[in-house]
VMD Tcl script that builds the backbone (N, CA, C; Angstrom):
set m [mol new atoms 384]
animate dup $m
set s [atomselect $m all]
$s set {name element resname resid chain x y z} {
  {N N MET 1 A -20.171 -1.442 -13.984}
  {CA C MET 1 A -19.104 -0.367 -13.205}
  {C C MET 1 A -18.771 -1.633 -12.184}
  {N N VAL 2 A -17.595 -1.755 -11.689}
  {CA C VAL 2 A -17.780 -2.798 -10.278}
  {C C VAL 2 A -17.494 -2.003 -8.919}
  {N N ARG 3 A -18.041 -3.318 -8.619}
  {CA C ARG 3 A -18.407 -2.209 -7.039}
  {C C ARG 3 A -17.355 -3.380 -6.084}
  {N N GLN 4 A -16.484 -2.781 -5.109}
  {CA C GLN 4 A -15.724 -2.971 -4.197}
  {C C GLN 4 A -16.647 -2.811 -3.146}
  {N N LEU 5 A -16.437 -3.847 -1.937}
  {CA C LEU 5 A -16.733 -3.852 -0.310}
  {C C LEU 5 A -15.834 -3.799 -0.127}
  {N N SER 6 A -15.698 -2.421 1.052}
  {CA C SER 6 A -14.386 -2.481 2.093}
  {C C SER 6 A -15.678 -2.888 3.962}
  {N N VAL 7 A -14.457 -3.837 3.965}
  {CA C VAL 7 A -15.512 -4.291 5.426}
  {C C VAL 7 A -14.425 -4.270 6.376}
  {N N PHE 8 A -14.486 -3.666 7.375}
  {CA C PHE 8 A -14.098 -3.242 8.772}
  {C C PHE 8 A -13.894 -4.445 9.605}
  {N N LEU 9 A -12.640 -4.752 9.737}
  {CA C LEU 9 A -12.697 -5.785 10.674}
  {C C LEU 9 A -11.754 -5.770 12.082}
  {N N GLU 10 A -11.869 -6.388 13.041}
  {CA C GLU 10 A -10.964 -6.291 14.491}
  {C C GLU 10 A -9.754 -6.673 13.754}
  {N N ASN 11 A -8.682 -5.974 14.340}
  {CA C ASN 11 A -7.455 -6.242 14.147}
  {C C ASN 11 A -7.043 -7.541 14.603}
  {N N ARG 12 A -7.280 -8.785 14.694}
  {CA C ARG 12 A -6.852 -9.677 15.520}
  {C C ARG 12 A -7.230 -11.244 14.950}
  {N N PRO 13 A -6.285 -12.001 14.961}
  {CA C PRO 13 A -6.493 -13.171 14.692}
  {C C PRO 13 A -7.886 -14.327 14.479}
  {N N GLY 14 A -8.228 -14.686 13.518}
  {CA C GLY 14 A -10.014 -15.286 12.974}
  {C C GLY 14 A -10.481 -14.176 12.902}
  {N N ARG 15 A -10.447 -13.399 12.723}
  {CA C ARG 15 A -11.490 -12.060 12.325}
  {C C ARG 15 A -11.412 -12.349 10.518}
  {N N LEU 16 A -10.393 -12.225 9.622}
  {CA C LEU 16 A -10.670 -12.422 7.847}
  {C C LEU 16 A -11.441 -14.086 8.099}
  {N N ALA 17 A -10.633 -14.965 9.027}
  {CA C ALA 17 A -10.712 -16.121 8.870}
  {C C ALA 17 A -12.415 -16.505 8.687}
  {N N ASN 18 A -13.225 -15.441 9.747}
  {CA C ASN 18 A -14.442 -15.647 9.521}
  {C C ASN 18 A -15.356 -14.829 8.808}
  {N N LEU 19 A -14.583 -14.139 8.009}
  {CA C LEU 19 A -15.470 -13.138 7.097}
  {C C LEU 19 A -15.439 -14.230 6.019}
  {N N VAL 20 A -14.144 -14.877 5.453}
  {CA C VAL 20 A -13.815 -16.459 4.350}
  {C C VAL 20 A -14.926 -17.380 4.862}
  {N N GLU 21 A -15.201 -17.717 5.594}
  {CA C GLU 21 A -15.927 -18.302 6.284}
  {C C GLU 21 A -17.343 -18.351 5.605}
  {N N LEU 22 A -17.471 -17.027 6.162}
  {CA C LEU 22 A -19.015 -16.519 6.268}
  {C C LEU 22 A -19.549 -16.518 4.244}
  {N N MET 23 A -18.409 -15.531 3.920}
  {CA C MET 23 A -18.508 -15.641 2.255}
  {C C MET 23 A -19.197 -17.152 1.544}
  {N N ALA 24 A -17.861 -18.225 1.801}
  {CA C ALA 24 A -17.870 -19.134 1.163}
  {C C ALA 24 A -19.132 -20.299 1.767}
  {N N SER 25 A -19.371 -20.181 3.279}
  {CA C SER 25 A -20.831 -20.838 3.490}
  {C C SER 25 A -22.173 -20.266 2.742}
  {N N ASN 26 A -21.978 -18.754 1.965}
  {CA C ASN 26 A -22.811 -18.403 1.936}
  {C C ASN 26 A -23.168 -18.526 -0.228}
  {N N GLY 27 A -22.181 -19.222 -0.802}
  {CA C GLY 27 A -21.717 -19.442 -1.805}
  {C C GLY 27 A -20.969 -18.321 -2.433}
  {N N ILE 28 A -20.665 -17.028 -2.042}
  {CA C ILE 28 A -19.839 -16.543 -1.964}
  {C C ILE 28 A -18.511 -16.408 -2.614}
  {N N GLY 29 A -17.715 -15.521 -3.538}
  {CA C GLY 29 A -15.876 -16.208 -4.273}
  {C C GLY 29 A -15.839 -14.709 -4.152}
  {N N PHE 30 A -15.217 -15.079 -4.150}
  {CA C PHE 30 A -13.975 -13.938 -3.691}
  {C C PHE 30 A -12.814 -13.738 -5.509}
  {N N LYS 31 A -12.970 -12.697 -6.256}
  {CA C LYS 31 A -12.261 -12.099 -7.207}
  {C C LYS 31 A -11.306 -11.362 -7.118}
  {N N ALA 32 A -10.865 -10.569 -5.975}
  {CA C ALA 32 A -9.868 -9.992 -5.784}
  {C C ALA 32 A -10.093 -9.252 -4.489}
  {N N MET 33 A -8.968 -9.005 -3.535}
  {CA C MET 33 A -8.918 -8.823 -2.414}
  {C C MET 33 A -7.780 -8.556 -2.021}
  {N N SER 34 A -7.407 -7.101 -1.370}
  {CA C SER 34 A -6.821 -6.053 -0.555}
  {C C SER 34 A -6.788 -5.891 1.169}
  {N N ILE 35 A -5.655 -6.352 2.015}
  {CA C ILE 35 A -6.457 -5.869 3.431}
  {C C ILE 35 A -5.097 -5.217 3.813}
  {N N ALA 36 A -5.719 -4.095 4.625}
  {CA C ALA 36 A -4.820 -3.020 4.446}
  {C C ALA 36 A -5.014 -2.723 6.238}
  {N N GLU 37 A -3.878 -2.489 7.294}
  {CA C GLU 37 A -3.776 -2.424 8.644}
  {C C GLU 37 A -4.448 -0.512 8.958}
  {N N ALA 38 A -5.350 -0.475 9.866}
  {CA C ALA 38 A -5.329 0.238 10.188}
  {C C ALA 38 A -5.604 0.790 11.815}
  {N N GLY 39 A -4.620 0.592 12.434}
  {CA C GLY 39 A -4.776 0.390 14.216}
  {C C GLY 39 A -5.264 -0.976 14.674}
  {N N ASN 40 A -6.355 -0.362 15.408}
  {CA C ASN 40 A -7.255 -1.999 15.709}
  {C C ASN 40 A -7.979 -2.481 14.927}
  {N N TYR 41 A -7.802 -2.084 13.826}
  {CA C TYR 41 A -9.203 -2.589 13.020}
  {C C TYR 41 A -8.117 -2.677 11.576}
  {N N GLY 42 A -8.708 -3.492 10.328}
  {CA C GLY 42 A -7.699 -3.772 9.338}
  {C C GLY 42 A -9.493 -3.383 8.397}
  {N N ILE 43 A -8.868 -3.188 7.269}
  {CA C ILE 43 A -9.847 -2.685 5.927}
  {C C ILE 43 A -9.305 -4.020 4.943}
  {N N VAL 44 A -11.087 -4.637 4.433}
  {CA C VAL 44 A -10.655 -5.549 3.486}
  {C C VAL 44 A -11.586 -5.395 2.762}
  {N N ARG 45 A -11.093 -5.062 1.937}
  {CA C ARG 45 A -11.391 -4.205 0.163}
  {C C ARG 45 A -11.648 -5.421 -0.374}
  {N N CYS 46 A -12.692 -5.539 -0.861}
  {CA C CYS 46 A -12.907 -6.652 -1.727}
  {C C CYS 46 A -13.453 -6.596 -3.292}
  {N N VAL 47 A -13.475 -7.675 -4.147}
  {CA C VAL 47 A -14.782 -7.719 -4.986}
  {C C VAL 47 A -15.441 -8.740 -5.111}
  {N N VAL 48 A -16.731 -9.619 -4.884}
  {CA C VAL 48 A -16.771 -10.552 -5.026}
  {C C VAL 48 A -17.554 -11.095 -6.327}
  {N N ASP 49 A -18.400 -12.045 -6.262}
  {CA C ASP 49 A -18.942 -12.991 -7.976}
  {C C ASP 49 A -20.420 -12.269 -7.025}
  {N N ASN 50 A -20.792 -11.913 -6.369}
  {CA C ASN 50 A -22.624 -11.212 -6.013}
  {C C ASN 50 A -22.361 -10.636 -4.852}
  {N N ASP 51 A -22.071 -9.734 -5.881}
  {CA C ASP 51 A -22.235 -8.056 -4.018}
  {C C ASP 51 A -23.354 -7.692 -3.459}
  {N N GLU 52 A -24.437 -8.089 -3.798}
  {CA C GLU 52 A -25.818 -7.565 -3.235}
  {C C GLU 52 A -26.232 -8.887 -2.070}
  {N N LYS 53 A -25.621 -9.997 -2.829}
  {CA C LYS 53 A -26.015 -10.996 -1.822}
  {C C LYS 53 A -24.564 -10.676 -0.411}
  {N N ALA 54 A -23.766 -10.763 -1.010}
  {CA C ALA 54 A -22.699 -10.117 0.027}
  {C C ALA 54 A -22.723 -9.292 1.227}
  {N N ILE 55 A -23.514 -7.637 0.567}
  {CA C ILE 55 A -23.294 -7.233 1.257}
  {C C ILE 55 A -24.571 -7.691 2.215}
  {N N ALA 56 A -25.350 -7.925 1.489}
  {CA C ALA 56 A -26.523 -8.761 3.202}
  {C C ALA 56 A -26.271 -9.675 3.737}
  {N N VAL 57 A -25.566 -10.626 3.539}
  {CA C VAL 57 A -25.096 -11.241 4.312}
  {C C VAL 57 A -24.078 -10.436 5.201}
  {N N MET 58 A -23.375 -9.927 5.264}
  {CA C MET 58 A -22.045 -8.887 5.858}
  {C C MET 58 A -23.241 -7.962 7.248}
  {N N ARG 59 A -23.832 -7.465 6.322}
  {CA C ARG 59 A -24.862 -6.564 7.136}
  {C C ARG 59 A -25.495 -7.968 8.385}
  {N N ASP 60 A -26.324 -8.957 7.560}
  {CA C ASP 60 A -26.777 -9.892 9.059}
  {C C ASP 60 A -26.090 -10.168 9.656}
  {N N ALA 61 A -24.322 -10.072 9.764}
  {CA C ALA 61 A -23.727 -10.472 10.473}
  {C C ALA 61 A -23.202 -9.282 11.283}
  {N N ASN 62 A -23.707 -8.084 11.191}
  {CA C ASN 62 A -23.608 -7.057 12.071}
  {C C ASN 62 A -22.062 -6.524 11.609}
  {N N MET 63 A -21.683 -6.628 10.160}
  {CA C MET 63 A -20.302 -6.179 9.955}
  {C C MET 63 A -20.237 -5.075 8.906}
  {N N ALA 64 A -19.460 -4.100 9.335}
  {CA C ALA 64 A -19.568 -3.025 8.887}
  {C C ALA 64 A -18.760 -2.843 7.357}
  {N N VAL 65 A -19.833 -2.528 6.099}
  {CA C VAL 65 A -19.359 -2.629 5.131}
  {C C VAL 65 A -19.629 -1.479 4.212}
  {N N ASN 66 A -18.721 -0.696 3.571}
  {CA C ASN 66 A -19.262 -0.048 2.378}
  {C C ASN 66 A -18.761 -0.443 0.426}
  {N N VAL 67 A -19.669 0.467 0.100}
  {CA C VAL 67 A -19.732 -0.306 -1.193}
  {C C VAL 67 A -19.361 1.131 -1.760}
  {N N THR 68 A -18.043 0.563 -2.877}
  {CA C THR 68 A -17.425 1.391 -3.892}
  {C C THR 68 A -17.698 1.157 -5.412}
  {N N ASP 69 A -17.508 2.285 -6.118}
  {CA C ASP 69 A -17.461 1.938 -7.368}
  {C C ASP 69 A -15.878 2.248 -7.474}
  {N N ILE 70 A -15.162 1.149 -8.448}
  {CA C ILE 70 A -14.024 1.456 -8.626}
  {C C ILE 70 A -13.953 1.200 -10.503}
  {N N LEU 71 A -12.877 1.062 -11.159}
  {CA C LEU 71 A -12.347 0.376 -12.360}
  {C C LEU 71 A -11.251 -0.566 -12.212}
  {N N VAL 72 A -11.718 -1.196 -13.061}
  {CA C VAL 72 A -10.873 -2.418 -13.246}
  {C C VAL 72 A -9.928 -2.187 -14.506}
  {N N MET 73 A -8.823 -2.651 -14.753}
  {CA C MET 73 A -8.238 -2.137 -16.603}
  {C C MET 73 A -6.664 -3.634 -16.113}
  {N N ASP 74 A -6.351 -3.285 -17.426}
  {CA C ASP 74 A -5.515 -4.151 -17.560}
  {C C ASP 74 A -4.139 -3.911 -16.723}
  {N N PHE 75 A -3.157 -4.448 -15.935}
  {CA C PHE 75 A -2.161 -4.142 -15.223}
  {C C PHE 75 A -1.620 -3.423 -16.578}
  {N N ALA 76 A -1.131 -4.534 -17.555}
  {CA C ALA 76 A 0.389 -3.858 -18.763}
  {C C ALA 76 A -0.137 -3.061 -19.519}
  {N N ASN 77 A -0.898 -2.402 -18.876}
  {CA C ASN 77 A -1.377 -0.739 -19.598}
  {C C ASN 77 A -1.060 0.277 -18.149}
  {N N ILE 78 A -0.520 0.157 -17.344}
  {CA C ILE 78 A -1.022 0.984 -15.963}
  {C C ILE 78 A 0.204 2.016 -16.381}
  {N N LYS 79 A 1.568 1.722 -16.842}
  {CA C LYS 79 A 1.863 3.352 -17.468}
  {C C LYS 79 A 0.684 4.352 -17.906}
  {N N ALA 80 A 0.486 4.133 -19.485}
  {CA C ALA 80 A -0.547 4.427 -19.908}
  {C C ALA 80 A -1.926 5.503 -19.289}
  {N N VAL 81 A -2.613 4.225 -18.250}
  {CA C VAL 81 A -2.745 4.211 -16.951}
  {C C VAL 81 A -2.843 5.965 -16.306}
  {N N VAL 82 A -1.924 5.422 -15.858}
  {CA C VAL 82 A -1.323 6.939 -15.135}
  {C C VAL 82 A -1.116 8.164 -15.848}
  {N N ASN 83 A -0.329 8.091 -16.835}
  {CA C ASN 83 A -0.116 9.003 -17.677}
  {C C ASN 83 A -1.404 9.810 -18.068}
  {N N ALA 84 A -2.388 8.928 -18.601}
  {CA C ALA 84 A -4.076 9.521 -18.712}
  {C C ALA 84 A -4.349 9.993 -17.519}
  {N N PHE 85 A -4.005 9.976 -16.425}
  {CA C PHE 85 A -4.586 9.976 -15.003}
  {C C PHE 85 A -3.741 11.685 -14.838}
  {N N GLU 86 A -2.568 11.767 -14.780}
  {CA C GLU 86 A -1.911 12.796 -14.317}
  {C C GLU 86 A -2.872 13.640 -15.549}
  {N N GLU 87 A -2.216 13.449 -16.804}
  {CA C GLU 87 A -2.857 14.488 -18.065}
  {C C GLU 87 A -4.538 15.084 -17.210}
  {N N SER 88 A -4.944 14.312 -16.611}
  {CA C SER 88 A -6.579 14.946 -16.599}
  {C C SER 88 A -7.022 14.939 -14.778}
  {N N GLY 89 A -5.507 14.926 -14.194}
  {CA C GLY 89 A -5.581 15.712 -12.487}
  {C C GLY 89 A -6.319 14.712 -11.889}
  {N N ILE 90 A -6.269 13.413 -12.166}
  {CA C ILE 90 A -6.822 12.196 -11.432}
  {C C ILE 90 A -6.133 12.205 -10.956}
  {N N ASN 91 A -6.126 11.979 -9.199}
  {CA C ASN 91 A -5.801 11.056 -8.155}
  {C C ASN 91 A -6.049 9.732 -7.785}
  {N N ILE 92 A -4.992 8.772 -7.753}
  {CA C ILE 92 A -5.296 7.592 -7.500}
  {C C ILE 92 A -5.127 7.162 -5.929}
  {N N ASP 93 A -6.843 6.828 -5.738}
  {CA C ASP 93 A -6.504 6.901 -3.913}
  {C C ASP 93 A -5.781 5.765 -3.652}
  {N N TYR 94 A -5.919 4.908 -4.105}
  {CA C TYR 94 A -5.078 3.040 -3.966}
  {C C TYR 94 A -5.803 2.114 -5.411}
  {N N ALA 95 A -4.588 1.433 -4.860}
  {CA C ALA 95 A -4.956 -0.030 -6.636}
  {C C ALA 95 A -4.232 -1.040 -5.401}
  {N N TYR 96 A -5.004 -2.260 -6.330}
  {CA C TYR 96 A -4.131 -3.747 -5.638}
  {C C TYR 96 A -4.667 -4.555 -6.921}
  {N N THR 97 A -3.434 -5.360 -7.108}
  {CA C THR 97 A -4.051 -6.109 -8.037}
  {C C THR 97 A -5.118 -7.475 -8.024}
  {N N ALA 98 A -5.677 -8.051 -9.268}
  {CA C ALA 98 A -6.643 -9.103 -9.177}
  {C C ALA 98 A -5.988 -10.377 -10.499}
  {N N ASP 99 A -6.539 -11.354 -10.334}
  {CA C ASP 99 A -6.302 -12.396 -11.220}
  {C C ASP 99 A -6.232 -11.835 -12.835}
  {N N ASP 100 A -5.726 -12.648 -13.409}
  {CA C ASP 100 A -5.560 -12.401 -14.562}
  {C C ASP 100 A -5.103 -11.085 -15.858}
  {N N GLY 101 A -3.736 -10.581 -14.718}
  {CA C GLY 101 A -3.152 -9.400 -15.173}
  {C C GLY 101 A -3.987 -8.056 -14.990}
  {N N LYS 102 A -5.937 -7.851 -13.953}
  {CA C LYS 102 A -6.161 -7.082 -14.281}
  {C C LYS 102 A -5.510 -6.017 -12.292}
  {N N ILE 103 A -5.664 -4.752 -12.799}
  {CA C ILE 103 A -5.676 -4.381 -11.650}
  {C C ILE 103 A -6.969 -3.350 -11.023}
  {N N VAL 104 A -7.342 -2.882 -9.828}
  {CA C VAL 104 A -8.305 -2.522 -9.182}
  {C C VAL 104 A -7.982 -1.257 -9.045}
  {N N ILE 105 A -8.400 -0.145 -9.451}
  {CA C ILE 105 A -7.783 1.299 -9.003}
  {C C ILE 105 A -9.624 1.953 -8.622}
  {N N LYS 106 A -9.117 2.759 -7.639}
  {CA C LYS 106 A -10.362 3.968 -7.056}
  {C C LYS 106 A -9.072 5.069 -7.093}
  {N N VAL 107 A -9.839 6.171 -7.853}
  {CA C VAL 107 A -9.800 7.646 -7.915}
  {C C VAL 107 A -10.906 8.497 -7.228}
  {N N ASN 108 A -9.871 9.350 -7.335}
  {CA C ASN 108 A -10.598 10.682 -6.410}
  {C C ASN 108 A -12.306 10.840 -7.802}
  {N N ASP 109 A -11.948 10.685 -8.688}
  {CA C ASP 109 A -12.919 11.098 -9.844}
  {C C ASP 109 A -13.576 10.245 -10.679}
  {N N LEU 110 A -14.343 9.478 -10.372}
  {CA C LEU 110 A -14.626 8.362 -11.287}
  {C C LEU 110 A -14.573 8.999 -12.942}
  {N N GLN 111 A -15.643 10.108 -12.513}
  {CA C GLN 111 A -16.448 10.348 -14.298}
  {C C GLN 111 A -15.389 10.758 -15.013}
  {N N SER 112 A -14.257 11.465 -14.334}
  {CA C SER 112 A -13.083 12.255 -14.829}
  {C C SER 112 A -12.557 11.229 -15.369}
  {N N ALA 113 A -11.676 10.084 -14.518}
  {CA C ALA 113 A -11.071 9.399 -14.954}
  {C C ALA 113 A -11.655 8.020 -16.044}
  {N N LEU 114 A -13.390 8.364 -16.392}
  {CA C LEU 114 A -13.338 6.976 -17.362}
  {C C LEU 114 A -13.293 8.117 -18.396}
  {N N ASN 115 A -14.217 9.163 -18.351}
  {CA C ASN 115 A -13.289 9.902 -19.709}
  {C C ASN 115 A -11.860 9.883 -20.160}
  {N N ALA 116 A -10.461 10.115 -18.759}
  {CA C ALA 116 A -9.928 9.734 -19.052}
  {C C ALA 116 A -8.932 8.208 -20.150}
  {N N VAL 117 A -9.362 7.467 -19.896}
  {CA C VAL 117 A -9.010 6.395 -20.548}
  {C C VAL 117 A -9.855 6.232 -21.686}
  {N N LYS 118 A -11.359 6.665 -21.188}
  {CA C LYS 118 A -11.666 6.273 -22.765}
  {C C LYS 118 A -10.939 7.651 -24.378}
  {N N GLY 119 A -10.746 8.733 -23.904}
  {CA C GLY 119 A -9.674 9.486 -24.403}
  {C C GLY 119 A -8.831 8.865 -24.999}
  {N N ALA 120 A -7.731 8.199 -24.008}
  {CA C ALA 120 A -6.569 7.044 -24.122}
  {C C ALA 120 A -6.413 6.269 -24.966}
  {N N LYS 121 A -7.770 5.809 -25.114}
  {CA C LYS 121 A -8.464 4.252 -25.797}
  {C C LYS 121 A -7.920 3.075 -25.271}
  {N N LEU 122 A -7.769 2.674 -23.677}
  {CA C LEU 122 A -7.849 1.994 -22.518}
  {C C LEU 122 A -9.061 1.546 -22.593}
  {N N LYS 123 A -9.104 0.183 -22.255}
  {CA C LYS 123 A -10.273 -0.704 -21.583}
  {C C LYS 123 A -10.490 -0.778 -20.165}
  {N N VAL 124 A -11.577 -0.306 -19.847}
  {CA C VAL 124 A -12.045 -0.185 -18.489}
  {C C VAL 124 A -13.417 -1.910 -18.092}
  {N N TYR 125 A -12.953 -2.719 -18.116}
  {CA C TYR 125 A -13.783 -3.976 -17.603}
  {C C TYR 125 A -15.166 -3.913 -16.761}
  {N N ALA 126 A -16.263 -4.437 -17.313}
  {CA C ALA 126 A -17.346 -4.576 -16.445}
  {C C ALA 126 A -17.687 -5.632 -15.163}
  {N N ASN 127 A -16.335 -6.246 -15.314}
  {CA C ASN 127 A -16.335 -7.192 -14.333}
  {C C ASN 127 A -14.917 -7.942 -14.369}
  {N N ILE 128 A -15.128 -8.415 -13.504}
  {CA C ILE 128 A -13.105 -9.442 -12.906}
  {C C ILE 128 A -13.483 -10.619 -13.141}
}
mol reanalyze $m
mol bondsrecalc $m
mol representation Tube
mol addrep $m
């Protein structure tokens, strides 16, 4: 399963640059990223190449970070994915694209979603 980190940053210039520099200076690379505005704060959702190290580095820097299991699938199969979810009553909380034609998907019921895509013979990636 792929783990996503959600980082809460003040919504002001330079905060994202600080996060990116912190990760780079610790040898951590981003594989996917989404940024959403939430008033005075922004939510950076990302998949990195070393999530355990990234969590420790961010917490040491007093950054608020949450970890969530997400699905990584082929974006080219999006129609089949959403149809499988609809048939199983699964809601997509949010999604964003990643490199190599992949899509990151957060659902309301991960186990049911895994069963639905397995039944539809759709591939779920173990990493990006």
